[in-house]
Rosetta silent file (secondary structure, phi, psi, omega in degrees, C-alpha in Angstrom):
SEQUENCE: MSWQAALLLKQQISLLDYLQGQGWKPARQSTGGRLMGLCPLHCDHHPSFLVDPNRNLFYCYGCGRGGDVIRLAELYHGVRFADALAVLRHWSGLGSLLPDVANFYQMQLHRHGEAVAYLLQRGLHQAEVIEELRIGYAPGRCLRAWLTSLGYSLETLQQAGLVNPEGHDSYSHRIVFPLDGNLYGRSTGAATPHRFLPGSKGGLYAWEKVRECPEIILVEGMFDLAVLWQAGYRNVTCSLGSHLNAPQFRQLCADNGKRRTVYLALDSDANGSGQTAARRLSQRLRAQGITTRRVELPNGHDPNSFFVGGGNAHEFQCLLERACL
SCORE:     score description
SCORE:     0.000 S_00000001
   1 L     0.000  136.744 -179.438  -25.836 -174.156   68.617 S_00000001
   2 L   -74.402  165.301  177.180  -27.075 -176.435   65.815 S_00000001
   3 H   -66.141  -32.205  177.656  -25.877 -180.003   65.343 S_00000001
   4 H   -63.085  -41.239  178.649  -24.204 -178.868   62.121 S_00000001
   5 H   -67.086  -36.712  177.695  -22.243 -176.275   64.102 S_00000001
   6 H   -64.535  -39.822  177.646  -21.354 -178.897   66.719 S_00000001
   7 H   -62.490  -42.045  178.567  -20.055 -181.169   63.950 S_00000001
   8 H   -63.126  -39.207 -179.957  -17.927 -178.303   62.616 S_00000001
   9 H   -62.565  -41.383  179.354  -16.571 -177.669   66.111 S_00000001
  10 H   -64.411  -31.812  178.680  -15.474 -181.320   66.413 S_00000001
  11 H   -74.223  -26.819 -176.359  -13.680 -180.982   63.084 S_00000001
  12 H   -84.913  -24.915 -173.437  -11.922 -177.821   64.250 S_00000001
  13 L  -112.253  122.515  177.028  -10.708 -179.095   67.641 S_00000001
  14 L   -76.933  127.925  177.344   -8.249 -181.950   68.001 S_00000001
  15 H   -58.802  -44.214 -179.119   -9.164 -184.301   70.856 S_00000001
  16 H   -63.435  -42.140  178.106   -5.472 -184.967   71.521 S_00000001
  17 H   -61.043  -41.766 -178.796   -4.652 -181.245   71.619 S_00000001
  18 H   -66.541  -42.812  177.966   -7.475 -180.634   74.065 S_00000001
  19 H   -59.869  -46.321 -179.714   -6.416 -183.509   76.308 S_00000001
  20 H   -66.735  -29.045  175.457   -2.825 -182.301   76.343 S_00000001
  21 H   -68.073  -22.340  175.696   -4.080 -178.817   77.086 S_00000001
  22 L   -92.418    4.132  177.722   -5.631 -180.265   80.267 S_00000001
  23 L    96.758    5.766 -179.495   -2.313 -181.849   81.238 S_00000001
  24 L   -74.793  140.266  178.682   -2.893 -185.368   79.887 S_00000001
  25 L  -130.244  135.109  177.581    0.196 -187.285   78.772 S_00000001
  26 E   -72.558  145.098  177.177    0.322 -190.555   76.833 S_00000001
  27 E   -93.240  -33.654  178.758    2.148 -193.452   78.465 S_00000001
  28 E  -159.739  164.133  178.212    2.680 -195.467   75.322 S_00000001
  29 E  -108.480  136.507  178.931    1.697 -195.724   71.668 S_00000001
  30 L  -110.119 -166.371 -175.718   -0.206 -198.675   70.286 S_00000001
  31 H   -64.425  149.947  175.888   -1.027 -199.804   66.750 S_00000001
  32 H    69.933   18.090  178.879   -2.313 -197.336   64.184 S_00000001
  33 H    79.692    6.696  178.272   -0.942 -194.342   66.014 S_00000001
  34 L   -75.093  151.071 -174.245   -3.360 -194.771   68.922 S_00000001
  35 E  -118.870  146.460  175.732   -2.202 -193.673   72.372 S_00000001
  36 E  -120.926  143.361  178.214   -2.721 -195.089   75.846 S_00000001
  37 E  -163.325 -179.014  176.462   -2.507 -193.184   79.116 S_00000001
  38 L   -68.028  141.807 -178.400   -4.100 -192.667   82.517 S_00000001
  39 L   -75.191  128.574  178.470   -7.789 -191.815   82.355 S_00000001
  40 L   -80.303   -2.130 -174.042   -8.555 -188.184   83.268 S_00000001
  41 L  -100.400  -10.451  176.439  -12.148 -189.111   84.178 S_00000001
  42 L  -153.732  170.883 -179.979  -11.483 -191.359   87.156 S_00000001
  43 L   -72.928  105.606 -171.725   -8.716 -192.331   89.553 S_00000001
  44 L  -118.012  130.508 -179.058   -6.571 -194.469   87.270 S_00000001
  45 L  -108.868  -17.875  178.085   -3.338 -196.246   88.259 S_00000001
  46 L  -128.705  135.252 -176.951   -2.690 -198.218   85.076 S_00000001
  47 L   -53.522  113.987 -179.631   -3.015 -196.755   81.557 S_00000001
  48 L  -130.452    2.615 -173.061   -6.518 -197.668   80.420 S_00000001
  49 E  -102.626  115.190 -177.055   -7.446 -194.581   78.397 S_00000001
  50 E  -101.449  130.625  176.807   -7.212 -195.039   74.633 S_00000001
  51 E  -120.475  128.432  175.582   -7.046 -192.061   72.271 S_00000001
  52 E  -108.518   95.930 -176.807   -7.387 -192.420   68.519 S_00000001
  53 L   -61.858  -29.467 -177.580   -6.072 -189.116   67.036 S_00000001
  54 L   -70.743  -37.324  179.718   -7.057 -190.145   63.507 S_00000001
  55 L   -96.995   -7.714  179.490  -10.720 -190.650   64.396 S_00000001
  56 L    61.654   41.295 -177.096  -10.730 -187.963   67.149 S_00000001
  57 E  -130.630  159.547  176.142  -12.253 -190.453   69.609 S_00000001
  58 E  -135.511  159.636  172.567  -11.446 -191.857   73.051 S_00000001
  59 E  -155.100  136.106  178.050  -12.404 -194.884   75.132 S_00000001
  60 E  -107.868  122.450  178.572  -11.498 -195.892   78.689 S_00000001
  61 L   -77.080   -9.893  179.359  -11.274 -199.622   79.406 S_00000001
  62 L   -87.773  -53.995 -177.182  -11.421 -198.830   83.115 S_00000001
  63 L   -98.854   -8.147  174.879  -14.588 -196.732   83.486 S_00000001
  64 L    78.625   11.792 -178.260  -16.187 -197.710   80.171 S_00000001
  65 L  -101.409  147.696 -179.111  -16.753 -194.175   78.964 S_00000001
  66 E  -161.983  176.033  179.906  -15.897 -192.929   75.508 S_00000001
  67 E   148.859 -153.536 -178.096  -16.830 -190.571   72.714 S_00000001
  68 L  -102.825 -169.346 -176.213  -15.630 -187.440   70.954 S_00000001
  69 H   -67.457  -30.509  177.951  -14.102 -184.200   72.192 S_00000001
  70 H   -69.847  -42.406  178.691  -17.489 -182.749   73.148 S_00000001
  71 H   -63.599  -38.741  177.881  -18.342 -185.807   75.222 S_00000001
  72 H   -60.578  -44.907 -179.962  -14.935 -185.559   76.887 S_00000001
  73 H   -63.078  -39.079  176.330  -15.568 -181.911   77.807 S_00000001
  74 H   -58.026  -50.075 -175.086  -18.988 -182.857   79.221 S_00000001
  75 H   -72.166  -42.351 -175.156  -17.488 -185.579   81.438 S_00000001
  76 H   -67.576  -40.834 -177.886  -14.270 -183.787   82.367 S_00000001
  77 H   -95.926   -7.507 -179.631  -15.958 -180.499   83.388 S_00000001
  78 L    65.496   42.962 -177.194  -19.215 -182.047   84.606 S_00000001
  79 L  -124.222  169.363  178.047  -21.368 -179.857   82.332 S_00000001
  80 L   -79.829  172.360 -176.105  -24.202 -180.298   79.869 S_00000001
  81 H   -54.681  -52.231 -176.639  -23.797 -180.538   76.093 S_00000001
  82 H   -62.977  -38.327  178.744  -24.413 -176.841   75.343 S_00000001
  83 H   -67.150  -37.269  178.109  -22.059 -175.773   78.142 S_00000001
  84 H   -62.427  -38.143  177.391  -19.389 -178.139   76.824 S_00000001
  85 H   -61.537  -43.133 -179.877  -19.639 -176.476   73.428 S_00000001
  86 H   -64.439  -41.366  178.476  -19.062 -173.069   75.005 S_00000001
  87 H   -60.054  -45.527 -177.591  -16.050 -174.372   76.974 S_00000001
  88 H   -67.986  -40.117  179.509  -14.488 -175.811   73.821 S_00000001
  89 H   -62.503  -42.842 -179.585  -15.155 -172.684   71.755 S_00000001
  90 H   -68.121  -43.281 -179.498  -13.480 -170.503   74.354 S_00000001
  91 H   -59.758  -38.929 -175.994  -10.520 -172.880   74.811 S_00000001
  92 H   -82.910   -6.745 -177.787   -9.911 -172.965   71.055 S_00000001
  93 L    86.529    5.935  179.783  -10.166 -169.196   70.658 S_00000001
  94 L   -82.321  -14.720 -177.636  -13.388 -169.503   68.642 S_00000001
  95 L   -98.302  165.469  172.603  -15.432 -167.732   71.312 S_00000001
  96 L  -147.181  167.065 -166.013  -15.589 -164.116   72.439 S_00000001
  97 H   -57.290  -59.341 -174.894  -17.154 -162.362   75.413 S_00000001
  98 H   -63.619  -42.779  174.060  -20.531 -161.120   74.148 S_00000001
  99 H   -60.254  -36.069  177.996  -21.341 -164.269   72.149 S_00000001
 100 H   -66.757  -38.356  177.293  -20.429 -166.346   75.211 S_00000001
 101 H   -65.278  -46.114 -179.618  -22.724 -164.203   77.383 S_00000001
 102 H   -60.762  -40.282  178.520  -25.548 -164.464   74.835 S_00000001
 103 H   -62.714  -41.736  178.562  -25.109 -168.256   74.692 S_00000001
 104 H   -60.845  -47.750 -179.600  -25.308 -168.461   78.484 S_00000001
 105 H   -64.066  -37.183  177.265  -28.515 -166.406   78.594 S_00000001
 106 H   -63.108  -38.941  178.955  -30.046 -168.492   75.794 S_00000001
 107 H   -63.637  -29.051 -175.814  -29.333 -171.667   77.776 S_00000001
 108 H   -80.571  -24.502 -168.233  -31.164 -170.169   80.772 S_00000001
 109 H   -52.962  -54.338 -174.519  -34.366 -169.114   78.983 S_00000001
 110 L   -85.612    3.190  173.578  -36.273 -172.396   79.046 S_00000001
 111 L   -89.775   -6.494 -174.765  -34.912 -173.346   82.457 S_00000001
 112 L  -128.589  109.193 -176.720  -36.938 -170.558   84.076 S_00000001
 113 H   -59.137  -32.469 -179.066  -40.719 -170.657   83.846 S_00000001
 114 H   -65.677  -30.641  179.426  -41.061 -166.972   84.717 S_00000001
 115 H   -70.916  -45.789  178.397  -39.075 -166.042   81.589 S_00000001
 116 H   -63.393  -39.953  178.940  -41.225 -168.152   79.267 S_00000001
 117 H   -63.054  -37.383  178.863  -44.350 -166.790   80.941 S_00000001
 118 H   -66.042  -41.373  177.676  -43.149 -163.228   80.331 S_00000001
 119 H   -61.059  -42.743  177.909  -42.603 -163.944   76.631 S_00000001
 120 H   -63.087  -39.251  178.290  -46.118 -165.354   76.373 S_00000001
 121 H   -61.613  -32.697  178.572  -47.432 -162.280   78.175 S_00000001
 122 L   -89.289    9.959  174.639  -45.757 -160.143   75.506 S_00000001
 123 L    81.607   13.365 -176.452  -47.397 -162.211   72.771 S_00000001
 124 L  -104.893  113.284 -174.240  -44.265 -164.084   71.723 S_00000001
 125 L  -135.101  -10.172 -179.301  -44.870 -167.823   71.381 S_00000001
 126 L   -81.230  118.572 -178.166  -43.241 -169.059   68.161 S_00000001
 127 H   -59.896  -35.321 -177.896  -40.138 -171.076   69.027 S_00000001
 128 H   -63.727  -40.835  179.706  -38.629 -170.330   65.619 S_00000001
 129 H   -69.926  -42.043  178.111  -38.757 -166.562   66.182 S_00000001
 130 H   -58.844  -41.528  179.890  -37.392 -166.883   69.731 S_00000001
 131 H   -70.561  -42.567 -178.181  -34.492 -168.941   68.383 S_00000001
 132 H   -64.509  -37.134  178.673  -33.858 -166.623   65.414 S_00000001
 133 L   -81.737   -5.186  178.406  -33.725 -163.566   67.660 S_00000001
 134 L    56.948   42.083 -177.801  -31.448 -165.521   70.062 S_00000001
 135 L   -70.014  136.754  178.268  -33.569 -164.404   73.010 S_00000001
 136 E  -132.049 -175.356 -179.419  -32.208 -165.301   76.429 S_00000001
 137 E  -141.257  135.651  176.592  -32.865 -164.724   80.099 S_00000001
 138 E  -100.513  103.312 -177.677  -30.648 -163.440   82.903 S_00000001
 139 L   -74.406  -13.076  177.202  -31.780 -165.232   86.086 S_00000001
 140 L    96.656   13.926  176.312  -29.485 -163.128   88.258 S_00000001
 141 L  -156.154  161.922  173.007  -26.960 -165.747   89.242 S_00000001
 142 L    80.252  -18.821 -176.870  -24.234 -167.954   87.797 S_00000001
 143 H   -59.600  -50.624 -177.569  -23.073 -165.576   85.034 S_00000001
 144 H   -59.577  -45.896 -178.302  -19.895 -164.525   86.832 S_00000001
 145 H   -63.443  -39.919 -178.591  -19.021 -168.106   87.800 S_00000001
 146 H   -65.938  -47.528 -177.002  -19.695 -169.372   84.279 S_00000001
 147 H   -68.294  -37.426  177.207  -17.607 -166.677   82.548 S_00000001
 148 H   -68.097  -29.053  176.609  -14.713 -166.963   84.974 S_00000001
 149 H   -69.389  -22.584  176.870  -14.718 -170.718   84.356 S_00000001
 150 L   -86.105   -4.671  176.407  -14.205 -169.866   80.670 S_00000001
 151 L   107.985   -1.663  178.681  -11.164 -167.793   81.585 S_00000001
 152 L   -79.339  139.443  179.198  -12.559 -164.240   81.727 S_00000001
 153 L   -82.531  156.640  176.870  -11.351 -162.125   84.630 S_00000001
 154 H   -60.127  -37.793  179.799  -13.702 -160.318   86.999 S_00000001
 155 H   -62.080  -40.801  178.474  -12.105 -157.038   85.933 S_00000001
 156 H   -61.982  -42.572 -178.668  -12.947 -157.756   82.274 S_00000001
 157 H   -67.784  -37.624  178.541  -16.590 -158.463   83.167 S_00000001
 158 H   -70.121  -41.522  178.354  -16.857 -155.276   85.234 S_00000001
 159 H   -62.942  -34.419  179.283  -15.257 -153.138   82.522 S_00000001
 160 H   -76.030  -14.705 -178.798  -17.720 -154.535   79.993 S_00000001
 161 L    86.439   12.072 -177.947  -20.619 -153.655   82.296 S_00000001
 162 L   -81.039  -30.488  174.746  -21.785 -157.263   82.596 S_00000001
 163 E  -127.368  149.983 -178.385  -21.365 -157.392   86.363 S_00000001
 164 L   -84.251  176.794 -177.684  -21.662 -154.560   88.882 S_00000001
 165 L   -56.843  -24.976  178.403  -18.992 -153.550   91.439 S_00000001
 166 L   -83.622   -3.694  179.358  -20.371 -156.192   93.831 S_00000001
 167 L    88.275    9.911 -179.184  -19.863 -158.854   91.165 S_00000001
 168 L   -93.285  155.063 -178.477  -23.571 -159.451   90.509 S_00000001
 169 E   -61.521  121.988 -179.909  -25.152 -159.804   87.066 S_00000001
 170 L   -67.808  -21.675 -177.143  -26.086 -156.348   85.713 S_00000001
 171 L  -100.296   18.580 -175.144  -28.898 -157.880   83.642 S_00000001
 172 L   -47.913  130.896  177.002  -30.502 -159.731   86.535 S_00000001
 173 L    58.306   49.646  177.558  -34.137 -160.763   85.889 S_00000001
 174 E  -134.335  144.066  165.648  -34.222 -159.489   82.328 S_00000001
 175 E   -75.627  133.431 -172.491  -35.132 -160.879   78.951 S_00000001
 176 E  -119.833  130.364  174.523  -31.998 -160.370   76.855 S_00000001
 177 E  -111.462  119.687  174.979  -31.694 -159.686   73.116 S_00000001
 178 E   -70.201  135.809  176.402  -28.165 -159.886   71.628 S_00000001
 179 L  -114.308 -177.637  175.821  -27.356 -156.910   69.414 S_00000001
 180 L   -83.050   95.421  178.839  -24.407 -156.119   67.179 S_00000001
 181 L    88.001   11.245  179.103  -21.795 -155.189   69.773 S_00000001
 182 L  -157.450  178.271  174.373  -24.228 -154.750   72.680 S_00000001
 183 E  -133.120  137.825  174.167  -26.987 -156.431   74.674 S_00000001
 184 E  -109.538  127.327  179.038  -30.498 -155.166   75.293 S_00000001
 185 E  -117.781  129.675  177.801  -32.199 -156.276   78.503 S_00000001
 186 E  -110.415  117.627 -177.184  -35.914 -155.802   79.265 S_00000001
 187 E   -62.641  139.818  175.193  -36.803 -156.071   82.935 S_00000001
 188 L   -97.065    0.750 -178.492  -39.466 -158.604   83.858 S_00000001
 189 L  -130.544 -140.332 -174.368  -40.083 -156.914   87.217 S_00000001
 190 L   -92.167   -0.908 -179.355  -39.970 -153.520   88.880 S_00000001
 191 L   -69.632  169.901  176.722  -36.383 -152.640   87.955 S_00000001
 192 L   -49.837  127.103 -169.108  -35.495 -149.982   85.379 S_00000001
 193 L   -58.671  -43.938 -169.647  -37.174 -151.301   82.215 S_00000001
 194 E  -115.523  140.344  177.154  -34.356 -150.972   79.697 S_00000001
 195 E  -141.847  137.118  171.663  -30.655 -151.753   79.982 S_00000001
 196 E  -126.560  160.424  167.801  -27.741 -151.639   77.538 S_00000001
 197 L   -71.185  156.637  177.332  -24.038 -152.157   78.014 S_00000001
 198 L   -55.491  141.649 -179.989  -21.960 -148.947   78.092 S_00000001
 199 L   112.552 -171.463 -176.585  -21.404 -147.544   74.623 S_00000001
 200 L   -72.084  146.294  174.325  -23.513 -147.223   71.497 S_00000001
 201 L   -76.062   -6.347  176.402  -26.658 -149.280   71.005 S_00000001
 202 L    88.988 -168.053 -178.959  -25.406 -149.823   67.461 S_00000001
 203 L   -82.727 -169.666  178.438  -27.184 -149.647   64.138 S_00000001
 204 L   -65.840  139.308 -176.310  -30.676 -150.689   63.140 S_00000001
 205 L   -65.689  134.429  176.257  -31.473 -154.252   64.192 S_00000001
 206 L    55.645   35.160 -174.858  -31.126 -156.891   61.456 S_00000001
 207 H   -60.739  -39.667 -177.626  -30.399 -154.174   58.910 S_00000001
 208 H   -63.223  -22.470  179.486  -28.627 -156.499   56.491 S_00000001
 209 H   -80.744  -22.932 -172.672  -31.799 -158.592   56.269 S_00000001
 210 H  -115.939  -11.347 -171.346  -34.069 -155.693   55.331 S_00000001
 211 L   -60.412  -25.785  179.724  -31.887 -153.147   53.516 S_00000001
 212 L   -85.117   -7.198 -177.664  -32.850 -154.548   50.089 S_00000001
 213 L   -73.647  134.510  177.442  -36.585 -154.316   50.819 S_00000001
 214 L   -69.600  -24.350  176.378  -38.397 -151.550   48.901 S_00000001
 215 E  -125.554  129.786 -178.341  -40.672 -151.025   51.924 S_00000001
 216 E  -125.267  135.722  175.451  -39.312 -151.079   55.483 S_00000001
 217 E  -101.614  123.297  179.271  -41.261 -150.927   58.751 S_00000001
 218 E  -104.666  126.409  177.672  -39.410 -149.115   61.540 S_00000001
 219 E  -122.849  167.317 -178.486  -40.416 -149.826   65.157 S_00000001
 220 L   -84.445  -42.630 -167.509  -39.062 -148.698   68.512 S_00000001
 221 L  -117.552  159.069 -179.062  -38.753 -151.901   70.519 S_00000001
 222 H   -68.158  -32.295  176.913  -37.564 -155.461   70.151 S_00000001
 223 H   -71.952  -28.915  171.860  -40.897 -156.886   71.247 S_00000001
 224 H   -61.869  -48.275 -179.819  -42.566 -154.786   68.540 S_00000001
 225 H   -63.199  -40.985 -176.160  -40.235 -156.335   65.999 S_00000001
 226 H   -61.665  -45.303 -177.081  -40.711 -159.839   67.430 S_00000001
 227 H   -71.443  -29.490  177.429  -44.505 -159.907   67.130 S_00000001
 228 H   -72.186  -40.683  173.237  -44.334 -158.472   63.612 S_00000001
 229 H   -58.638  -42.494 -178.984  -41.828 -161.134   62.556 S_00000001
 230 H   -63.114  -32.284 -179.658  -44.165 -163.664   64.133 S_00000001
 231 L   -84.743    1.662  176.295  -47.071 -162.254   62.100 S_00000001
 232 L   101.892   -1.039  178.768  -45.105 -162.705   58.867 S_00000001
 233 L   -88.631  106.018 -178.873  -43.664 -159.201   58.433 S_00000001
 234 L  -105.094    6.133  176.270  -39.962 -159.734   57.769 S_00000001
 235 L   -99.088   39.238 -174.174  -39.279 -156.240   56.411 S_00000001
 236 E  -112.989  138.862  171.700  -39.077 -154.845   59.959 S_00000001
 237 E  -132.580  166.168 -171.553  -36.156 -153.200   61.713 S_00000001
 238 E  -132.312  136.728 -179.470  -35.832 -151.674   65.166 S_00000001
 239 L   -98.305   -6.652 -179.649  -34.170 -148.473   66.406 S_00000001
 240 L    56.232   54.219 -178.589  -34.353 -149.390   70.137 S_00000001
 241 L   136.043  164.218 -177.363  -35.961 -146.065   71.011 S_00000001
 242 L   -83.179  -12.313 -178.371  -37.875 -143.289   69.287 S_00000001
 243 L  -111.690  121.728 -179.605  -34.758 -141.270   68.473 S_00000001
 244 L   -78.292  139.428  171.149  -32.345 -142.607   65.867 S_00000001
 245 L   -81.349  174.199 -174.392  -28.618 -142.242   66.376 S_00000001
 246 H   -60.590  -44.706  178.553  -26.425 -141.020   63.518 S_00000001
 247 H   -61.309  -38.442 -179.896  -25.468 -144.499   62.186 S_00000001
 248 H   -65.862  -41.911  179.112  -29.126 -145.583   62.155 S_00000001
 249 H   -63.716  -40.510  178.755  -30.208 -142.473   60.271 S_00000001
 250 H   -63.988  -35.807  178.772  -27.434 -143.001   57.706 S_00000001
 251 H   -62.457  -44.652 -179.859  -28.570 -146.583   57.207 S_00000001
 252 H   -65.049  -31.038 -177.406  -32.099 -145.490   56.316 S_00000001
 253 H   -87.337  -13.057 -177.452  -30.749 -142.882   53.908 S_00000001
 254 L   -68.935  158.286  177.536  -28.224 -145.202   52.239 S_00000001
 255 L    54.851   41.717 -173.340  -28.867 -146.676   48.782 S_00000001
 256 H   -62.518  -21.327 -179.811  -31.352 -143.895   48.128 S_00000001
 257 H   -65.101  -13.886 -179.594  -31.525 -144.802   44.452 S_00000001
 258 H   -81.442    0.900  177.265  -33.640 -147.798   45.399 S_00000001
 259 L    51.941   59.954 -179.232  -36.560 -145.480   46.203 S_00000001
 260 L   -75.764  142.623  171.758  -37.148 -146.922   49.639 S_00000001
 261 E  -112.028  127.428 -179.298  -40.398 -146.294   51.542 S_00000001
 262 E  -110.141  120.926  175.201  -40.127 -146.274   55.347 S_00000001
 263 E   -93.144  119.482 -178.893  -43.244 -146.934   57.438 S_00000001
 264 E   -92.099   99.108 -178.807  -42.821 -145.349   60.857 S_00000001
 265 L  -104.444   59.662  179.460  -44.713 -147.582   63.303 S_00000001
 266 L   -81.347  167.973 -175.019  -43.588 -145.811   66.467 S_00000001
 267 L   -63.148  140.320  173.092  -45.488 -145.937   69.756 S_00000001
 268 L   -93.359   78.615 -173.491  -48.768 -144.063   69.998 S_00000001
 269 L   -72.580  149.373  178.445  -47.973 -142.655   73.451 S_00000001
 270 L   -61.744  -32.077  179.999  -50.605 -141.070   75.673 S_00000001
 271 L   -89.075    0.806  175.941  -48.399 -137.972   76.007 S_00000001
 272 L    81.272    4.846 -176.284  -47.847 -137.761   72.257 S_00000001
 273 H   -65.986  -40.195  179.342  -44.054 -138.238   72.448 S_00000001
 274 H   -65.671  -40.582  179.063  -43.977 -141.133   70.004 S_00000001
 275 H   -65.563  -40.082  178.691  -46.149 -139.284   67.497 S_00000001
 276 H   -64.736  -42.807  177.536  -43.958 -136.185   67.762 S_00000001
 277 H   -61.266  -38.990  179.671  -40.821 -138.268   67.224 S_00000001
 278 H   -65.683  -41.862  179.700  -42.421 -139.877   64.156 S_00000001
 279 H   -64.507  -43.555 -179.350  -43.297 -136.491   62.613 S_00000001
 280 H   -65.878  -42.689  178.793  -39.789 -135.125   63.180 S_00000001
 281 H   -65.117  -38.972  177.528  -38.133 -138.241   61.819 S_00000001
 282 H   -58.605  -43.777  179.774  -40.439 -138.174   58.806 S_00000001
 283 H   -63.600  -41.852 -179.287  -39.384 -134.612   58.058 S_00000001
 284 H   -65.108  -41.724 -179.024  -35.682 -135.462   58.356 S_00000001
 285 H   -69.325  -41.078  178.798  -36.002 -138.483   56.073 S_00000001
 286 H   -61.847  -34.175  178.338  -38.055 -136.604   53.496 S_00000001
 287 H   -64.654  -21.396  178.000  -35.354 -133.936   53.387 S_00000001
 288 L   -97.451    7.576  177.176  -33.014 -136.740   52.270 S_00000001
 289 L    86.189   12.602 -179.557  -35.419 -137.890   49.568 S_00000001
 290 L   -91.900  129.389  176.110  -36.825 -140.873   51.478 S_00000001
 291 E   -75.717  130.562 -179.212  -40.540 -141.590   51.146 S_00000001
 292 E  -127.336  154.087  173.071  -42.153 -142.039   54.563 S_00000001
 293 E  -137.051  132.889  179.698  -45.536 -143.083   55.908 S_00000001
 294 E   -98.034  119.030 -178.598  -46.601 -142.668   59.546 S_00000001
 295 L   -84.379  122.928 -177.573  -48.590 -145.636   60.848 S_00000001
 296 L   -96.584   98.762  176.439  -51.325 -144.470   63.230 S_00000001
 297 L   -78.258  159.723  175.304  -51.779 -147.118   65.896 S_00000001
 298 L   -56.879  148.743 -177.486  -54.710 -146.943   68.345 S_00000001
 299 L   -53.188  133.512  177.286  -54.120 -144.471   71.172 S_00000001
 300 L    82.077    3.588 -175.696  -51.820 -145.813   73.862 S_00000001
 301 L  -112.294  153.003  165.107  -50.615 -148.753   71.747 S_00000001
 302 L  -118.355  173.761 -178.882  -47.379 -149.872   70.161 S_00000001
 303 H   -56.168  -36.165  179.813  -47.138 -152.756   67.661 S_00000001
 304 H   -64.089  -52.047 -178.319  -46.540 -155.235   70.490 S_00000001
 305 H   -67.402  -26.886  176.592  -49.584 -154.229   72.536 S_00000001
 306 H   -60.576  -46.301 -179.615  -51.644 -154.045   69.323 S_00000001
 307 H   -75.696  -38.528  178.280  -51.081 -157.771   68.727 S_00000001
 308 H   -62.395  -34.726 -179.908  -51.240 -158.734   72.403 S_00000001
 309 L   -78.607    5.510  175.909  -54.594 -156.936   72.599 S_00000001
 310 L   113.142   -4.028  177.836  -56.069 -159.114   69.852 S_00000001
 311 L   -66.145  156.616  179.712  -54.879 -157.413   66.680 S_00000001
 312 L  -131.593  178.801 -175.304  -53.853 -159.602   63.751 S_00000001
 313 H   -63.152  -38.776 -179.856  -51.778 -159.371   60.589 S_00000001
 314 H   -64.154  -43.145  179.941  -54.765 -158.349   58.427 S_00000001
 315 H   -67.067  -36.042  177.873  -55.679 -155.502   60.755 S_00000001
 316 H   -68.857  -36.825  176.839  -52.082 -154.321   60.889 S_00000001
 317 H   -60.314  -38.145  176.238  -51.947 -154.413   57.091 S_00000001
 318 H   -62.510  -38.312  177.171  -54.973 -152.097   57.059 S_00000001
 319 H   -64.376  -38.594  177.198  -53.057 -149.674   59.299 S_00000001
 320 H   -63.799  -42.220 -178.451  -50.162 -149.746   56.834 S_00000001
 321 H   -67.875  -26.562  178.432  -52.478 -149.060   53.936 S_00000001
 322 L   -93.555    2.116 -176.456  -54.000 -146.096   55.789 S_00000001
 323 L   -57.050  138.520 -174.400  -50.607 -144.719   56.860 S_00000001
 324 E   -97.580  164.381  178.923  -50.381 -140.977   56.322 S_00000001
 325 L   -71.346    0.000    0.000  -47.621 -138.835   54.860 S_00000001
């Protein structure tokens, strides 16, 4: 969460309301509407905790600690700044399950060297892109404890598919990409490579950002999209697989009057499955009046492996220019 968002959160949440929500009661009122009471941060026998509701600040004359509502949440719950923000958002009703899960995974990413190493292995190194895609990491522990501390029941987490019947994180040891109404997890080890929550994978990724583009590049995977964004191609969307669902197909066909051209940069699989999927999709789109071009990547490559293997933006542009009907 940005500092601007943290500032907005402090404006939205009353320090006094939050304190009273934790059971704090003022003992007396002092000048200017300020309140005194027992300090909730240490064992206090005489009111030493001052709250200024007008400034949304507190100070304890006993333990010497003070600050705003975020600082209070940090001290009261014994958590870090980012965790305190999540606690406050959930308490105030500003949070919801999937955003809270995504925030947790984002907090974990740079705490685990194996996750950062995996991103580098996949050619993803720009911090700005990692932040924009809200990439996170599921280390395989703490998710259940964190979410239950925010008030979610174990049953809710199991019904959502976030934890398995044993109560363990379903996305354990995976790089996680938040989607619209779902999560995509890519295994960093020997487990099943791809994981989604039960239900639809949703529409095309970041569709609202690219729908106005006269030329759109369609890729299969999130790492394909990530390296292309990193290379400067921002007219890229992702179908999360070689076969489009009905909402994704409708998105590509919408606003047909804009004469959109779709470049199909699907995987060049050794067994030819990606190429076959590209030809079939091209035919379906053309039947709807959409201009298509099939990008022919080197055998056995997808856009991600193309860049990881030493390809660059200029070479990829040449592939686009040579794309066939």
